[in-house]
C-alpha positions in Angstrom: 114.0 111.1 130.7 110.4 112.0 129.9 111.6 114.5 127.3 113.5 111.8 125.4 110.6 109.4 125.7 108.2 112.1 124.5 110.5 113.0 121.6 110.8 109.3 120.6 107.0 108.9 120.8 106.3 112.0 118.6 109.0 110.9 116.1 107.4 107.5 115.9 104.0 109.0 115.2 105.5 111.3 112.6 107.1 108.4 110.8 103.8 106.5 110.9 101.8 109.4 109.4 104.4 110.1 106.8 104.0 106.6 105.5 100.2 106.8 105.6 100.3 110.0 103.6 102.5 108.5 100.9 100.3 105.4 100.8 97.4 107.6 99.7 99.1 107.9 96.3 99.5 104.1 95.9 98.1 102.8 92.6 96.8 106.1 91.4 97.3 107.4 87.9 99.3 110.6 87.6 96.1 112.4 86.7 94.2 111.1 89.8 97.1 111.9 92.1 97.3 115.6 91.0 93.7 116.5 89.9 91.8 119.0 92.1 89.2 117.2 94.2 87.8 120.2 96.1 86.5 123.7 95.1 89.8 125.1 96.4 92.0 122.7 94.3 93.1 120.4 97.1 94.7 117.3 95.6 96.6 114.3 96.8 100.0 115.0 95.3 99.8 118.6 96.4 99.2 117.5 100.0 102.4 115.3 99.8 104.4 118.2 98.3 103.1 120.7 100.9 103.8 118.4 103.8 107.3 117.7 102.5 108.0 121.4 102.1 106.6 122.2 105.6 108.8 119.5 107.1 111.8 120.6 105.2 111.4 124.2 106.5 110.6 123.3 110.1 113.4 120.8 110.6 115.8 122.7 108.4 116.0 126.5 108.6 114.2 126.8 112.0 117.3 125.1 113.5 119.9 126.5 111.3 120.1 123.3 109.3 118.9 124.3 105.8 117.3 121.5 103.8 119.6 120.2 101.0 116.4 120.3 98.8 115.9 123.5 96.8 113.1 125.5 98.4 111.9 129.0 97.5 112.3 131.5 100.3 109.4 131.2 102.7 108.7 134.9 102.2 108.1 134.2 98.5 105.6 131.4 99.1 102.8 131.6 96.5 101.0 128.3 97.2 103.0 126.5 94.6 103.7 123.8 97.2 100.0 122.8 97.2 99.9 121.3 93.7 102.1 119.6 91.2 103.1 121.1 87.9 102.8 119.1 84.7 106.6 118.6 84.9 106.6 117.1 88.4 105.9 113.4 88.6 104.3 111.6 91.6 107.6 109.6 92.0 109.7 112.8 92.1 107.5 114.4 94.7 107.4 111.2 96.8 111.2 111.0 96.6 111.5 114.6 97.6 109.4 113.8 100.7 111.5 110.7 101.5 114.7 112.8 101.2 113.2 115.4 103.5 112.5 112.6 106.0 116.2 111.8 106.1 117.2 115.4 106.8 114.4 115.8 109.3 115.2 112.6 111.1 118.9 113.6 111.4 117.8 117.0 112.9 115.4 115.2 115.4 118.0 112.6 116.3 120.8 115.0 116.9 119.0 117.7 118.8 117.5 117.6 122.3 113.8 118.5 122.8 114.7 121.8 124.4 117.1 122.9 121.5 116.1 126.4 120.6 114.8 127.2 117.2 113.4 130.3 115.5 110.4 130.3 113.2 110.5 133.6 111.3 107.0 133.2 109.8 105.4 132.8 113.3 104.3 136.0 115.0 106.1 137.4 118.0 106.3 136.3 120.8 106.0 132.8 119.5 108.8 132.8 116.9 111.4 131.6 119.4 110.6 128.0 120.2 112.2 124.6 120.6 112.5 121.2 118.9 109.7 119.7 121.0 107.2 122.4 120.1 108.2 122.1 116.4 107.8 118.3 116.5 104.3 118.8 117.9 103.5 121.4 115.3 104.8 119.3 112.3 103.0 116.2 113.6 99.8 118.1 113.8 100.2 119.4 110.2 101.1 115.9 108.9 98.2 114.3 110.7 95.8 117.0 109.5 96.8 116.6 105.9 96.9 112.8 106.0 93.3 113.0 107.1 92.5 115.3 104.2 94.2 112.7 101.9 92.2 109.9 103.4 88.9 111.6 102.6 90.1 112.6 99.1 91.2 109.0 98.4 87.9 107.6 99.6 86.2 109.9 97.2 88.3 108.7 94.3 88.0 104.9 94.7 86.7 104.1 98.1 90.1 103.1 99.7 90.5 104.2 103.3 92.8 103.4 106.2 96.1 104.2 107.8 98.2 101.3 106.5 97.9 98.8 103.7 97.7 95.9 106.1 94.6 97.4 107.7 92.8 97.8 104.4 89.8 95.6 103.8 87.9 94.6 100.7 85.3 97.3 99.9 81.8 96.1 100.5 79.8 98.5 98.4 76.4 97.2 99.6 77.4 97.5 103.3 78.7 101.0 102.7 75.5 102.1 101.0 73.4 100.6 103.8 75.4 102.4 106.4 75.4 105.7 104.5 71.6 105.4 104.0 71.1 104.9 107.8 73.1 108.0 108.6 71.3 110.0 105.9 67.9 108.9 107.4 69.0 110.0 110.8 70.1 113.4 109.5 66.7 113.9 107.7 64.7 112.7 110.7 66.5 114.9 113.2 64.5 117.8 114.5 66.1 121.2 114.7 65.4 123.0 118.0 
């Protein structure tokens, strides 16, 4: 019974973090959603596209249940899942992610935690795994990239949080005071 409880708990967390990641696109222009916000080109829409692709692969081909979405072969990956072309809209990528959820959820619902899977891009002896391990891995990837998206969104317009209902009005003065306090502590710290 613990296996099914753990599976349900992980699945619930995955669903929560999926929604949080998509929420990071809420209200942004197509430019702000896709523009590079770090030196390496990390961008919000690219994070969503990447996580959708990761999830499609892990809950698809790893268990012999290929995604109905067209995906390039994993061997041919060139980083194109980390950004949106000028012909891909935020709505199209968000819908790709939602359709991926449906396929992934079916895989998760129909398989047991110990169902074997094979991840050809993992090194041996780790390539042979099971649904539980893949769920943990995908949840980790989703959580990691949702955190990236949270920081990027904060840099764009100050919005933060996990869910819309937790968002509070931005108090610029309070933020500036808090940041100044942290900056002062950093400058005052002695290096030993």
